C-alpha positions in Angstrom: 54.9 -60.6 126.1 54.9 -57.1 127.9 55.1 -53.9 125.9 56.9 -50.9 127.4 56.1 -47.3 126.4 59.5 -45.5 126.0 59.5 -41.7 125.8 62.2 -39.8 124.0 64.5 -38.0 126.4 63.0 -34.6 125.5 59.4 -35.8 126.2 60.6 -37.4 129.5 62.1 -34.1 130.6 59.0 -32.2 129.5 56.7 -34.6 131.5 58.9 -34.2 134.6 58.9 -30.4 134.2 55.1 -30.2 133.9 54.7 -32.5 136.9 57.0 -30.4 139.0 55.2 -27.2 137.8 51.8 -28.7 138.8 53.1 -29.7 142.3 54.5 -26.2 142.7 51.2 -24.6 141.7 49.3 -26.9 144.1 51.8 -26.0 146.9 51.5 -22.3 146.1 47.7 -22.3 146.2 47.7 -24.3 149.4 50.0 -21.8 151.1 48.0 -18.9 149.6 44.7 -20.2 151.0 46.3 -21.0 154.3 47.7 -17.4 154.4 44.3 -16.0 153.5 42.7 -18.1 156.2 45.1 -17.0 158.9 44.8 -13.4 157.7 41.1 -13.5 158.2 41.6 -14.8 161.7 43.9 -12.3 163.4 46.1 -13.0 166.5 44.8 -11.5 169.8 46.2 -8.1 170.7 49.1 -7.7 173.0 52.8 -7.2 173.3 55.6 -9.7 172.7 58.2 -7.8 174.7 61.9 -8.1 174.1 63.5 -10.6 171.7 63.6 -14.1 173.2 63.0 -13.1 176.9 59.8 -11.4 176.0 57.9 -10.3 179.1 59.2 -13.0 181.4 61.1 -10.6 183.7 58.0 -8.3 184.0 55.8 -11.2 184.9 58.0 -12.9 187.5 59.4 -9.8 189.2 56.2 -8.1 190.3 52.8 -8.9 191.7 51.2 -11.1 189.0 47.9 -9.4 189.7 49.4 -6.1 188.5 50.8 -7.7 185.3 47.5 -9.5 184.4 45.2 -6.6 185.3 47.2 -4.1 183.3 47.1 -6.4 180.3 43.4 -7.0 180.7 42.6 -3.3 180.9 44.6 -2.6 177.7 43.8 -5.7 175.6 40.8 -7.5 177.1 40.3 -11.0 178.3 42.5 -12.6 175.7 45.9 -11.3 174.7 49.2 -12.5 173.4 52.6 -12.2 175.1 56.0 -14.0 175.2 57.3 -15.7 178.3 59.8 -18.4 179.1 61.0 -18.3 175.5 57.6 -19.2 174.0 54.9 -17.2 172.3 51.8 -17.4 174.5 48.1 -16.5 174.5 46.7 -15.7 177.9 42.9 -16.0 178.6 41.1 -14.8 181.7 37.4 -15.5 181.2 35.6 -18.6 182.6 34.1 -19.4 179.2 37.5 -19.4 177.4 39.1 -21.4 180.3 36.4 -24.0 179.9 36.9 -24.1 176.1 40.6 -24.9 176.5 40.5 -27.2 179.6 37.2 -29.0 179.1 35.1 -28.7 175.9 38.1 -28.7 173.5 40.7 -30.1 175.7 41.8 -32.5 172.9 43.1 -29.5 170.9 45.4 -28.4 173.7 48.0 -30.8 175.1 49.5 -30.2 178.6 53.0 -28.8 178.5 55.4 -27.6 181.2 58.9 -26.1 181.4 61.6 -28.8 181.0 62.8 -28.1 184.6 59.5 -29.3 186.0 59.5 -32.4 183.9 63.0 -33.2 184.9 62.2 -32.6 188.6 59.1 -34.8 188.7 59.9 -37.3 185.9 58.9 -37.5 182.3 56.5 -40.5 182.8 54.2 -38.5 185.2 50.6 -38.3 184.0 50.8 -34.4 183.9 52.9 -34.6 180.8 50.8 -36.9 178.7 47.6 -37.2 176.7 45.6 -40.0 175.2 45.4 -43.7 176.3 48.4 -43.6 178.7 47.0 -40.6 180.5 43.5 -42.0 180.7 44.7 -45.2 182.1 46.8 -43.5 184.8 44.1 -40.9 185.6 41.5 -43.6 186.4 43.9 -45.4 188.7 44.9 -42.2 190.5 41.4 -40.8 190.8 40.1 -44.1 192.2 42.9 -43.9 194.9 41.8 -40.4 196.0 38.1 -40.7 196.1 36.5 -39.9 199.6 35.7 -43.6 200.1 39.4 -44.4 199.5 41.0 -41.7 201.6 38.6 -41.7 204.6 40.7 -44.5 206.2 43.9 -42.4 206.0 42.8 -39.9 208.7 44.5 -41.7 211.6 47.7 -42.1 209.5 47.8 -38.4 208.6 47.0 -37.4 212.3 49.9 -39.6 213.5 52.3 -37.8 211.2 51.0 -34.4 212.2 51.4 -35.3 215.9 54.9 -36.5 215.2 56.2 -33.3 213.6 54.3 -30.5 215.4 56.1 -31.0 218.7 59.4 -30.3 217.0 58.2 -26.8 216.3 57.5 -25.9 219.9 59.2 -22.7 221.0 61.3 -22.7 217.8 61.3 -20.2 214.9 60.6 -22.1 211.8 60.4 -21.3 208.1 56.8 -22.4 207.5 57.1 -23.0 203.8 60.3 -25.0 204.0 59.0 -27.1 206.9 56.1 -28.2 204.8 58.2 -29.5 201.9 60.4 -32.6 201.2 63.3 -33.1 198.7 62.6 -35.2 195.6 65.9 -37.0 196.0 64.8 -38.4 199.4 61.3 -39.2 198.1 62.7 -41.1 195.1 64.9 -43.2 197.3 62.1 -44.0 199.7 59.8 -44.9 196.8 62.5 -47.0 195.2 62.7 -49.2 198.3 58.9 -49.3 198.7 58.5 -50.4 195.1 61.0 -53.2 195.5 59.3 -54.3 198.7 55.8 -54.1 197.2 56.8 -56.1 194.2 58.3 -58.8 196.3 55.4 -59.0 198.7 52.7 -58.4 196.0 51.0 -55.8 198.3 48.1 -54.2 196.4 47.1 -51.5 198.8 46.9 -47.7 198.0 47.9 -45.8 194.9 51.3 -47.5 194.8 49.7 -51.0 194.9 47.2 -50.0 192.2 50.0 -48.8 189.9 52.1 -51.9 190.5 49.2 -54.3 189.9 47.7 -52.5 186.9 47.8 -54.2 183.5 46.7 -52.9 180.1 44.9 -54.9 177.4 48.3 -56.4 176.4 48.9 -57.5 180.0 51.8 -55.1 180.3 52.7 -53.6 183.7 53.9 -50.1 184.4 57.7 -49.9 184.7 59.4 -48.9 187.9 60.2 -45.5 186.4 56.6 -44.9 185.4 55.4 -45.9 188.9 58.0 -43.7 190.6 57.4 -40.7 188.4 53.7 -40.8 188.9 53.9 -41.3 192.7 56.3 -38.3 192.9 54.1 -36.3 190.6 51.1 -36.8 192.8 53.1 -36.0 195.9 54.5 -32.8 194.4 51.2 -31.7 193.0 49.4 -32.1 196.3 52.2 -31.6 198.7 53.7 -28.4 197.3 50.2 -27.0 197.0 49.4 -28.1 200.6 52.6 -26.5 201.9 52.0 -23.2 200.2 48.3 -23.0 201.2 49.0 -23.8 204.8 51.7 -21.0 204.8 49.2 -18.5 203.5 46.5 -19.7 205.9 48.7 -19.0 208.9 49.4 -15.6 207.5 45.7 -14.8 206.9 44.6 -16.1 210.3 47.3 -13.9 211.9 45.8 -10.9 210.1 42.2 -11.7 211.1 42.1 -12.4 214.8 38.3 -12.7 215.0 38.3 -15.3 212.3 41.1 -17.2 214.1 39.0 -17.2 217.2 36.0 -18.6 215.3 38.1 -21.3 213.7 39.5 -22.2 217.1 36.0 -22.4 218.6 34.9 -24.8 215.8 37.9 -27.0 216.3 37.7 -27.0 220.1 34.2 -28.3 220.0 35.4 -31.3 218.1 38.5 -31.6 220.3 36.4 -31.8 223.5 34.3 -34.6 222.0 37.5 -36.5 221.0 39.0 -36.2 224.5 35.7 -37.2 226.1 35.4 -40.3 223.9 39.1 -41.1 224.2 39.6 -41.6 220.5 41.5 -40.0 217.6 40.3 -37.7 214.9 37.9 -39.4 212.4 36.7 -38.8 208.8 33.3 -37.7 210.3 35.0 -35.1 212.4 36.6 -33.5 209.3 33.1 -33.2 207.8 32.1 -31.0 210.7 34.6 -28.2 210.0 32.6 -25.9 207.6 34.3 -22.7 208.6 37.8 -24.2 208.5 36.9 -25.6 205.0 35.8 -22.1 203.9 39.1 -20.7 205.2 40.9 -23.2 203.0 38.7 -22.3 200.0 39.2 -18.6 200.4 43.0 -19.0 200.8 43.1 -21.0 197.6 41.2 -18.2 195.9 43.0 -15.2 197.5 46.5 -16.6 197.3 45.9 -18.5 194.0 48.9 -20.8 194.4 48.5 -21.9 190.8 48.3 -18.7 188.9 47.9 -20.4 185.5 48.5 -23.6 183.7 50.3 -24.4 180.4 48.6 -25.9 177.4 49.9 -26.0 173.8 47.7 -25.9 170.7 48.1 -29.1 168.7 46.6 -27.4 165.6 45.4 -24.0 164.5 42.4 -23.1 166.7 39.9 -20.3 166.6 38.9 -18.8 169.9 36.5 -15.9 170.2 37.4 -14.8 166.7 41.1 -14.9 167.2 43.7 -17.4 165.8 45.7 -19.5 168.2 48.5 -20.9 165.9 49.6 -24.5 166.3 52.5 -24.8 168.8 51.7 -21.6 170.7 51.2 -21.9 174.5 47.8 -21.1 175.9 47.6 -20.1 179.6 44.2 -20.0 181.4 44.7 -17.4 184.1 43.2 -18.9 187.3 44.5 -16.0 189.3 42.7 -13.3 187.2 39.4 -15.2 187.3 39.8 -15.7 191.1 40.4 -12.0 191.6 37.7 -10.7 189.3 35.2 -8.5 191.1 32.5 -9.8 188.7 32.7 -13.2 190.3 34.1 -12.4 193.7 33.0 -9.0 195.1 35.9 -7.1 196.8 38.4 -9.8 195.8 41.2 -8.2 197.8 39.3 -9.0 201.0 39.9 -12.3 202.8 36.3 -13.2 203.3 35.6 -17.0 203.8 31.9 -16.4 204.1 31.6 -15.8 200.4 31.9 -19.6 200.0 28.7 -20.2 201.9 27.2 -20.0 198.5 28.8 -22.1 195.7 30.7 -20.0 193.2 29.6 -19.7 189.6 30.8 -22.6 187.3 34.4 -22.2 186.0 35.2 -19.3 188.3 36.9 -21.3 191.1 39.6 -23.6 189.8 42.4 -23.8 192.4 43.3 -27.3 191.3 42.7 -26.8 187.6 39.8 -28.1 185.6 39.0 -30.9 183.1 40.8 -34.1 182.5 44.1 -32.7 183.7 42.8 -31.3 187.0 44.8 -32.3 190.1 43.5 -35.8 191.2 44.9 -35.4 194.8 42.9 -32.2 195.7 40.7 -34.0 198.2 43.6 -35.5 200.0 45.4 -32.2 200.1 42.3 -30.5 201.8 42.0 -33.4 204.2 45.7 -33.0 205.2 45.1 -29.2 205.8 42.1 -29.8 208.0 44.0 -32.2 210.2 47.0 -29.9 210.5 44.8 -26.9 211.3 42.8 -28.9 213.9 45.9 -29.7 216.0 47.7 -26.4 215.3 44.8 -24.2 216.4 43.8 -26.2 219.4 47.3 -26.8 220.9 49.4 -23.8 219.7 49.8 -20.1 219.2 52.1 -18.7 216.6 53.7 -15.3 215.9 55.2 -14.1 212.7 58.9 -13.1 213.0 59.6 -10.1 210.9 57.4 -8.4 208.3 54.0 -10.0 208.4 53.0 -8.1 205.2 56.0 -9.0 203.2 55.5 -10.9 199.9 58.2 -12.0 197.5 57.8 -12.9 193.9 59.9 -15.5 192.1 58.4 -17.1 190.3 55.2 -17.2 192.3 54.1 -15.1 195.3 54.9 -16.5 198.7 55.0 -14.8 202.1 58.4 -13.1 202.6 61.2 -15.5 203.5 58.7 -18.4 203.7 56.8 -16.8 206.6 59.1 -17.4 209.6 57.0 -18.0 212.7 57.6 -18.9 216.3 55.3 -21.7 217.5 54.2 -21.6 221.2 52.2 -24.2 223.1 48.9 -22.7 224.2 49.5 -23.4 227.9 52.3 -20.8 227.8 50.8 -17.4 228.2 52.8 -15.0 226.1 51.8 -11.9 224.1 52.2 -12.5 220.4 51.1 -10.9 217.2 48.4 -13.5 216.9 47.4 -13.6 220.5 43.7 -14.4 220.3 41.0 -13.9 223.0 40.4 -16.8 225.3 37.4 -18.9 224.4 
């Protein structure tokens, strides 16, 4: 027989009241200690700008170097601001960038504006962390290792030889000519996925994604495959297009350097013609000056000015508090343009890369687990394009060669309109280089 203890109504009310009071006191002390903890760790200095819009307009309507350098001079290498509707903390030291992107990367999840996620696709590896990201990253990285991409040289060369003749004696928008629409890519990929699934073709990144299984023997869905292929294409292709645009501009402005690049490429070209063959992987390894031009362009132009991360919990950095939910932006551009790491940073000086840069000072493709996996393929594509462009063509900039427009990132004015001329035609141009 069970015995129940029954409290009079008054005692039940008193018990409930005391329990509620105890919980309230515990909550009060928790909030008080949390407040004291946050108070002892102050936010970085800085300005939050106007309500909601913050300093977004200031950042995206001017040279970002000016915005970042003014902030650094006033507040130091870590400061707070408010852009794109979010409170942000910007960091511009190699040590802090390594903290966020490498050593404590688990405390900062990748985050991007909704427009970019919608354009690429929500299943792309850029927008994820943890097991799903790790599984994808291994597959993608394996598909872009030098041993995996060395066999693509002839395919890339074939595409280059196909589109370059269409530029002859035409004025083109360099930036736009280097890009493709997502809608077209998605339709092509949809058909390729259907074909690969039917034929069970396991080649390349697409084959690796289609054939991959997790520990539960589950495959990636078609949308996951498409989003990740498009993500890789956009990450590498947009960067490649922008870098090539800047390279043509910088070579126009540096005639002696252009002559040296052409000399390097023509030595290789003569061997190819003599041996009656196409460009090979080994040829691309014998382009040290052209490779340094690419590196210096990546530094000088800094196509990716910064990356977005979000603190998943309160984090202390260099004595400052980064509250949970705040965006954290490592400023690659500021690091790339620091005279402490790159003397005379405003100069286009490829020879500076004859000596490897200091660790965490050159991050054109990001750093850590979320760095761009297609960076080696992007550089290979650029080398092949430059080989054929410099040995077979001249080009002149139409309009203002010094013009730069900002919105949201700096690009040569109007996408750098150029007129491409076959080298056999002798015509005076802005970039007319001495004969070799």
